[in-house]
C-alpha positions, 0 to 999 in steps of 0.5 A: 540478489539482495542488496541492503541500502543504508539511507543517508538523511540529508538535512534540507530545510527547504520544501524541495530538493536542490536536485529535483525540480517539483511542480505543484499540480494539486493542493488542499487534498485529503490523505492520498492513498493511490494515484492511477490514470485512464485514457478516454476515447478521443483524448491524447492525454490520460487523466489522473485518478486520485484516491483520498483515504476518507472515501473519495475517488477524484478524476481530472476534468477541465475544472481540476480534480472532481469526485466521481465516487463518494463512499465516505458514509461506508468507510471507517477511518477511526480506530485508535484511542484519542489523546488530546495532546495529539492534533491528529487521529492515527489510522491505517483504515479508510479507502486504500486502493483502486484498480482500473479494469483493463477494458475500462473504455468499454465497461467503465468498471473500477475496483475499490478496496476499503475498510469498514466496521463489522456489521454487528456488535460482537466480541473483539480480539484481545488487546493488541498492546497488552498481549503476552503470548503468541500465537493466538487461536483465531476466533471468527467471531472476534474481529473489529473491521472488514476489508472489502473489495468491490466493483463499481461502474462509473460515468465520467460524463456525469461524474457519477458511480454505482456499486456493481457487486462485492467481490470479497469481504475479509475479516480484519481483526485489528486496525493496522496492516490493511495494505495501501495502494494494494489493488492492481491489474495483472497484464492478463487483465485479472485483479490483484489484491494485496492483503496485510496480515490482520494487524497488531504485531508479528501476525499473532494469528499466523495468517501469513504462513497459513495457506488457507488464510486470506490475510498475509497474501497477494490474491488473484481474482480472475475477473476476466472470466468472473461472471457479472452475477458472482459476488460474495457478501459473506465475511470470510477469513479462509479459502475454505470459507469461500468454498462453503459460503461463496462457492461460485467465487471459489474457482475464480480466486487464489493465492498468488504469493504469501508471507507478506505483512503490509503490501503496498504500491504495486507497480510495473516495468513498462517494457516495450515488449510488454514483458511487465515485471511487477514490483511491490513494497512490504512494510517491516515491523516497527519500521526496522526493515522495509522490503522492496520485491519483485512479485513472483507467482507461488512465492513466500516472502518470509513474514512472520519468520523474517523481514528483509534478511533478518530473523524477526525475533532478533530485531529490536522492538518494543515488544521483543521481550514478549515475542522471543520466548513464545516464538522460539519455534519460529526463531529456530525455523528462521535460522535453519531455513536456507536462503532459497526457502524464501523469495529474496527481496530486491532490497531490504531497506535498513531504516533502523536509525531513521525509522521509516514507516512506509515505502512506495514503488513507482515502477520502471519507465522506458519512455522518459522525457529528456528533462528527467532522463536520469529516471529512464529504466530505473526503479523509482521508489520513495519513503515516508516516515514518522521518526517516533514509532513506539506504538504509544499515543500521541505518536511523534509527528517528526519525520522525513521523506525520500525519493530514491532510484534503483538501477536494474541490470539483469538480476543485479541491482545498484542503488543510489540516493537521488534526493532526500528532504525533510517532511513538509510542515504545515501548521501543527500537522505534517505531510510526507511522501505517500504515493508515486505514480508513473503516468504512461502517455502513449501519444505525447513526448514521454511518461510523467512522474507524480508524487503525492505528499499527505499524512495517511496515518492521520486522515482526520484532525481531532475536531473531525475535519479532514486533514487536507494538507495533501498535495500532488507534485510533478517531477519536471526536471533535474538540477545537475 
């Protein structure tokens, strides 16, 4: 069942809502792209692991958050044109995802997802903002960036790390739609990888509906049986290329689901019987719609033909005049398909008036302490936004953040606004909700909920310095 949630933006001028009590845990961080945790032998509480977009992975110690992985020299952050009137540099690039191996205690393995520039200087894809025709034929030589999935071995005692192998190196034509917080571990221990559609607008190369293409898919990598010597250092775009270039990997990787645009924040329903449902969000084009989905194997989530419950071509968009005529065939397909042809979203979030840019899920906990009991058994999610999303530079830095809950009852979903707030403004840059995380605590009085605020769209200032307005807050209570 699909229910559309109409957002009501409450104009609250204070930093924190009068309904949620948030405690500052860490401040002065870079743009936060993911939060995870790990419990070490002999410890009663799990430690937070925080990923910063510029290329740092930090872990909690007695001294606070300290770096354990530093790949800043490998990560590409910048990709957009600069404008002196804009105090920040827009970017959807960087270190974007992390997953912790299910047997981390014994093997110390983590997985990272980040972007870098192509190794050579070669032809690039057509200019995204001047293109007039869809779809484009993809030339494997025409791309700007690479998205890498790597396995790293870390030593928490010495706060050090080393690259074990490169599992995947995917051509990324444009700078956007790279996914965010898009690595996760399936309940069986395998690695999940959410890949965006390659960027620009409306999937110009039609990757998401091309079953051979890697982009626009949620992949599964069988790391449980993947021998340690298997790697893939070749740039690839298609499963058929993996079969040719990295045949040892081919039998260990596959498409779990397709038809996604910019998948983010994979999270779980932590049920007592270990039947874990996986949730994820998918960003709509030009922020008109945002989807929140249950991950179902072999599903097609509809992109580029539709987002939420709408035919893509019918949405109001800056490039709609250039889109609809060449996409008549796609529009016809969208209208004639029945509802069962696409996997329905839990909720298509209609942000048409407020222009939310991203949505983040935090999963469902059934072990919530009394002071925040209202969240027990609820799917918690939030959104962060720049109100102006017109693909022009400088982009507006005005926006807001929201935290919301959905109450799952069987296959039915009731929605309710829990709290809403303005963006936090610090100097001339803004920070908005960028991640939510349920930290499971098996040996304490309940799970904890952490919320990150940062500006993932602007990890760097124009002077090249890190935009260190990132902060992590803990949800510690509720005002009744």
